[in-house]
C-alpha positions as CSV (number, residue, x, y, z in Angstrom):
1,X,89.7,87.0,93.6
2,X,87.6,85.0,95.9
3,X,87.3,86.2,99.5
4,X,88.6,83.5,101.9
5,X,86.6,82.9,105.1
6,X,87.5,85.2,108.0
7,X,89.9,83.5,110.4
8,X,89.4,86.1,113.1
9,X,87.7,85.3,116.5
10,X,84.1,84.4,115.9
11,X,81.7,87.2,116.4
12,X,84.5,89.8,117.1
13,X,83.4,93.4,116.8
14,X,85.1,95.4,114.0
15,X,88.3,97.1,115.1
16,X,89.7,100.3,113.5
17,X,93.5,100.3,113.0
18,X,96.0,102.4,111.1
19,X,99.2,101.2,109.3
20,X,102.8,102.4,109.2
21,X,104.5,101.0,106.1
22,X,108.2,101.2,105.7
23,X,110.1,101.5,102.4
24,X,112.6,99.1,101.0
25,X,112.4,98.7,97.3
26,X,111.4,95.2,96.1
27,X,111.2,94.1,99.8
28,X,108.0,96.1,99.8
29,X,106.4,92.9,98.4
30,X,106.7,91.6,102.0
31,X,104.3,94.3,103.0
32,X,102.0,93.3,100.2
33,X,101.8,89.8,101.8
34,X,101.1,91.2,105.2
35,X,98.3,93.4,103.9
36,X,97.0,90.5,101.7
37,X,96.6,88.4,104.9
38,X,95.2,91.1,107.1
39,X,92.6,92.0,104.5
40,X,91.1,88.5,105.0
41,X,90.2,89.4,108.5
42,X,86.6,90.8,108.4
43,X,86.9,92.4,111.8
44,X,89.9,94.6,110.9
45,X,89.1,97.9,109.4
46,X,91.9,100.2,108.1
47,X,91.4,103.9,108.9
48,X,94.7,105.3,107.6
49,X,98.1,104.3,106.1
50,X,101.3,106.3,106.5
51,X,104.0,105.1,104.0
52,X,107.3,105.9,102.5
53,X,108.9,104.7,99.2
54,X,107.6,101.2,98.5
55,X,105.4,101.6,101.6
56,X,103.8,104.7,100.1
57,X,103.0,102.8,96.9
58,X,101.5,99.9,98.8
59,X,99.4,102.5,100.8
60,X,98.1,104.3,97.7
61,X,97.2,101.0,95.9
62,X,95.5,99.8,99.1
63,X,93.5,103.0,99.4
64,X,92.4,102.8,95.8
65,X,91.5,99.1,96.0
66,X,89.4,99.4,99.1
67,X,87.5,102.3,97.5
68,X,87.0,100.3,94.3
69,X,86.1,96.9,95.7
70,X,86.5,96.6,99.4
71,X,89.1,94.1,100.9
72,X,88.9,91.9,97.8
73,X,89.4,94.9,95.6
74,X,92.4,95.9,97.6
75,X,94.0,92.5,97.5
76,X,93.5,92.3,93.7
77,X,94.9,95.8,93.2
78,X,98.0,95.0,95.2
79,X,98.6,91.8,93.2
80,X,98.1,93.7,90.0
81,X,100.6,96.4,91.0
82,X,103.3,94.0,92.0
83,X,102.8,91.9,88.8
84,X,103.2,95.0,86.7
85,X,106.3,96.0,88.6
86,X,107.8,92.6,87.8
87,X,106.7,92.6,84.1
88,X,108.2,96.1,83.7
89,X,111.5,94.8,85.0
90,X,111.6,91.8,82.7
91,X,114.0,93.4,80.3
92,X,116.1,95.2,82.9
93,X,119.8,94.5,82.9
94,X,119.6,94.1,86.7
95,X,119.4,90.4,86.8
96,X,120.9,87.7,89.0
97,X,124.1,86.0,87.9
98,X,123.8,82.4,86.6
99,X,125.4,80.9,89.7
100,X,123.0,82.8,92.0
101,X,120.1,81.5,90.0
102,X,121.5,78.0,90.2
103,X,122.0,78.2,93.9
104,X,118.7,80.0,94.6
105,X,120.2,83.2,95.9
106,X,118.3,86.4,95.4
107,X,121.2,88.8,95.5
108,X,122.3,91.0,92.6
109,X,125.8,91.3,94.1
110,X,127.3,89.2,91.2
111,X,125.3,90.9,88.4
112,X,127.6,92.8,86.0
113,X,125.0,95.4,85.4
114,X,124.4,95.9,89.2
115,X,128.2,96.2,89.8
116,X,128.6,98.7,87.0
117,X,125.7,100.8,88.3
118,X,127.0,100.6,91.9
119,X,130.4,101.9,90.9
120,X,128.9,104.6,88.6
121,X,126.7,105.9,91.4
122,X,129.7,106.3,93.7
123,X,131.5,108.5,91.1
124,X,128.8,110.2,89.1
125,X,125.4,111.7,90.1
126,X,122.2,111.3,88.1
127,X,122.9,114.9,86.9
128,X,126.2,113.9,85.4
129,X,125.1,110.8,83.5
130,X,121.9,109.4,82.2
131,X,122.1,105.9,83.7
132,X,119.6,104.7,81.1
133,X,117.2,103.5,83.8
134,X,113.9,105.4,83.3
135,X,111.7,104.6,86.3
136,X,108.6,102.8,85.0
137,X,106.8,103.1,88.3
138,X,105.0,106.4,87.6
139,X,103.3,104.8,84.6
140,X,102.4,101.7,86.5
141,X,100.9,103.7,89.4
142,X,98.9,105.8,86.9
143,X,97.5,102.6,85.5
144,X,96.6,101.0,88.8
145,X,95.5,103.9,91.0
146,X,92.7,106.4,90.1
147,X,94.3,109.5,91.6
148,X,91.4,111.7,90.8
149,X,89.1,109.6,93.1
150,X,91.8,109.0,95.8
151,X,90.5,111.9,97.9
152,X,87.3,110.0,98.3
153,X,89.0,106.8,99.6
154,X,87.9,105.6,103.0
155,X,91.6,105.3,103.9
156,X,93.5,108.4,105.0
157,X,96.9,108.6,103.3
158,X,100.1,110.2,104.7
159,X,102.9,109.9,102.1
160,X,106.3,111.2,103.1
161,X,109.0,112.8,100.9
162,X,112.1,114.7,102.0
163,X,112.5,118.4,101.0
164,X,116.0,118.6,99.5
165,X,116.5,122.2,100.5
166,X,115.2,122.1,104.1
167,X,115.7,118.4,105.0
168,X,112.3,118.4,106.4
169,X,109.5,115.9,105.6
170,X,106.6,116.8,103.5
171,X,103.5,114.7,104.1
172,X,101.2,114.4,101.1
173,X,97.6,113.6,102.0
174,X,94.8,112.1,99.8
175,X,94.0,115.3,97.9
176,X,97.6,115.9,96.8
177,X,98.9,112.3,96.4
178,X,99.9,111.9,92.8
179,X,102.3,109.7,90.8
180,X,104.9,112.5,91.3
181,X,104.4,112.5,95.1
182,X,104.9,108.7,95.2
183,X,108.0,108.9,93.0
184,X,109.3,111.7,95.2
185,X,108.8,109.4,98.2
186,X,110.9,106.7,96.5
187,X,113.6,109.0,95.0
188,X,117.0,107.6,95.9
189,X,119.3,110.6,95.2
190,X,122.2,108.6,93.9
191,X,120.1,106.9,91.3
192,X,117.5,109.5,90.2
193,X,117.3,113.2,89.9
194,X,115.2,115.0,92.6
195,X,111.4,115.1,91.9
196,X,110.1,118.6,91.6
197,X,106.6,119.4,93.0
198,X,105.3,122.9,93.4
199,X,108.7,124.3,92.7
200,X,110.4,122.2,95.5
201,X,112.8,119.3,95.0
202,X,112.2,116.1,96.9
203,X,114.2,112.9,97.7
204,X,113.2,109.6,99.3
205,X,111.0,110.1,102.4
206,X,113.1,107.5,104.3
207,X,115.6,110.3,105.2
208,X,112.9,112.2,107.2
209,X,110.3,109.7,108.1
210,X,110.2,105.9,107.4
211,X,107.3,106.2,107.8
212,X,105.9,109.4,109.5
213,X,104.0,108.4,112.6
214,X,102.6,111.6,114.1
215,X,99.6,112.1,111.7
216,X,98.4,108.6,112.6
217,X,97.9,109.9,116.2
218,X,97.0,113.6,115.5
219,X,94.6,113.0,112.6
220,X,93.0,109.6,113.2
221,X,90.7,108.1,115.8
222,X,92.2,104.6,115.8
223,X,94.2,103.8,118.9
224,X,96.0,100.9,117.3
225,X,99.0,101.4,114.9
226,X,100.5,98.4,113.2
227,X,104.0,99.0,111.9
228,X,105.0,96.7,109.0
229,X,108.8,96.7,109.3
230,X,111.2,96.0,106.5
231,X,114.6,97.5,107.5
232,X,116.2,95.5,110.4
233,X,116.7,97.7,113.5
234,X,119.3,95.4,115.0
235,X,122.0,93.3,113.4
236,X,124.5,91.1,115.3
237,X,128.2,91.7,114.8
238,X,130.1,94.5,113.1
239,X,130.1,94.9,109.3
240,X,133.6,94.6,107.9
241,X,133.3,94.8,104.1
242,X,132.6,98.1,102.3
243,X,129.3,96.7,101.0
244,X,128.1,95.6,104.4
245,X,129.2,98.8,106.0
246,X,127.2,100.9,103.4
247,X,124.2,98.6,103.8
248,X,124.2,99.0,107.6
249,X,124.7,102.8,107.3
250,X,121.6,103.0,105.1
251,X,119.6,100.8,107.5
252,X,120.6,103.0,110.5
253,X,119.7,106.2,108.6
254,X,116.4,104.9,107.4
255,X,115.4,103.7,110.9
256,X,116.7,106.6,112.9
257,X,113.7,109.0,112.3
258,X,111.2,106.2,113.1
259,X,113.0,105.3,116.3
260,X,113.1,109.0,117.4
261,X,109.3,109.3,116.7
262,X,108.6,106.2,118.7
263,X,110.7,107.6,121.5
264,X,108.7,110.8,121.4
265,X,105.5,108.9,121.3
266,X,106.5,106.8,124.4
267,X,107.4,110.0,126.3
268,X,104.1,111.7,125.4
269,X,102.2,108.6,126.3
270,X,103.9,108.5,129.7
271,X,102.8,112.1,130.6
272,X,99.5,112.3,128.7
273,X,96.4,112.9,130.9
274,X,93.7,110.4,130.0
275,X,91.1,112.8,131.3
276,X,92.2,115.6,129.0
277,X,90.4,115.5,125.6
278,X,93.5,116.8,123.8
279,X,95.9,114.3,125.2
280,X,93.7,111.3,125.8
281,X,94.4,109.8,122.4
282,X,98.1,109.8,123.1
283,X,97.5,108.1,126.5
284,X,95.4,105.3,124.8
285,X,97.7,104.7,121.8
286,X,98.8,101.1,121.2
287,X,101.7,100.1,118.9
288,X,102.3,96.8,117.2
289,X,105.0,95.4,114.8
290,X,104.9,92.8,112.0
291,X,108.3,91.8,110.8
292,X,110.4,88.9,109.6
293,X,113.9,87.9,110.5
294,X,114.3,86.5,107.0
295,X,114.5,90.1,105.6
296,X,117.7,90.6,107.5
297,X,119.3,87.8,105.5
298,X,118.7,89.5,102.2
299,X,121.4,91.8,100.9
300,X,120.8,95.4,99.9
301,X,121.1,94.6,96.2
302,X,118.0,92.4,96.3
303,X,115.9,95.5,96.9
304,X,116.4,96.0,93.1
305,X,115.4,92.5,92.2
306,X,111.9,92.5,90.8
307,X,111.8,88.9,89.5
308,X,108.3,87.5,90.0
309,X,109.5,84.4,91.9
310,X,111.3,86.7,94.4
311,X,108.3,89.0,94.8
312,X,105.9,86.2,95.4
313,X,108.3,84.6,97.9
314,X,108.4,87.9,99.8
315,X,104.6,88.0,99.6
316,X,104.3,84.5,101.0
317,X,106.7,85.4,103.8
318,X,104.6,88.5,104.6
319,X,101.5,86.3,104.8
320,X,103.3,83.9,107.1
321,X,104.5,86.8,109.3
322,X,101.0,88.3,109.5
323,X,99.6,84.8,110.4
324,X,102.2,84.5,113.2
325,X,101.4,88.0,114.4
326,X,97.6,87.4,114.4
327,X,98.0,84.1,116.2
328,X,100.3,85.6,118.9
329,X,98.8,89.1,119.2
330,X,95.4,89.2,117.5
331,X,93.6,89.2,120.8
332,X,95.7,92.1,122.0
333,X,94.6,94.4,119.2
334,X,92.2,96.9,120.6
335,X,93.4,96.1,124.2
336,X,97.2,96.7,124.7
337,X,100.4,97.4,122.9
338,X,102.5,94.4,121.7
339,X,105.5,96.6,120.9
340,X,106.6,98.1,124.2
341,X,108.0,101.4,122.9
342,X,108.8,102.5,126.5
343,X,112.0,100.4,126.3
344,X,113.3,102.9,123.7
345,X,113.3,105.6,126.4
346,X,115.3,103.3,128.7
347,X,118.1,102.9,126.1
348,X,118.5,106.5,125.0
């Protein structure tokens, strides 16, 4: 894959950043697009990536690709991963209905297979029935990522899964990131049995950190954290249908921990002493957000849609959102926050 010319400010010094990558199923292809665009910027260097679910997979593939071939290698690895995801889903019964295809809607709400699965997961657990949906992602990840070399990646990884017994997050770092850890980070408990690692059961990391932010401050030197958001924090109106209510409940649950961490970070930044070596990093921290309003228009069922046209549409929207972010806030990177997290404290 040919490297496009850097579009960053001419002669700009390299800037170290870290990434916070949210989960969201197929909507993680939006994050692919954001990363694809940011990797074109020769002045941006990625120190670390904290990720959950699809964000965790994007983070691991990114770390492998950068180790294997620099920015071009990372872009190629991400493209390969998402194409394999789409290819693996080609024979899945979770397909759009004919009318949705005709009208260009990405929802699976009218798919008989999706409706049947949706009903089944409300009545039975993965331990009651084998839903006949083996998750192919573990094999894909093993093909795309060299996990034995991952500890030597220049990117620090922080992958979050939720301990079923304690409810607390476990953060996997480079040396213990494996296909099982990534599958644990993406384990939706109504669809898949808990993933066991070291004798402990784990569910989706979104319940305890989507993604986990603290290691990006405590274990990194970068002062700039770029959050790539997938789950809408705010929605107008009150959901009235059962489907919309459940969708909003999931969004609230998967955003709650991140918002609490940002509140904590804002509070610590407000009291940190810039002259104290231990707290100076908190005082300097800068937070940024790349997001798209378009994702709020996509229903929850589309997170299971892995059609290539859908994934590449999300990739292109991610590139567009990254372009807009860099045009509006590129000069602020390394200088000031563009996400004023202090407003979170005002609204508690």
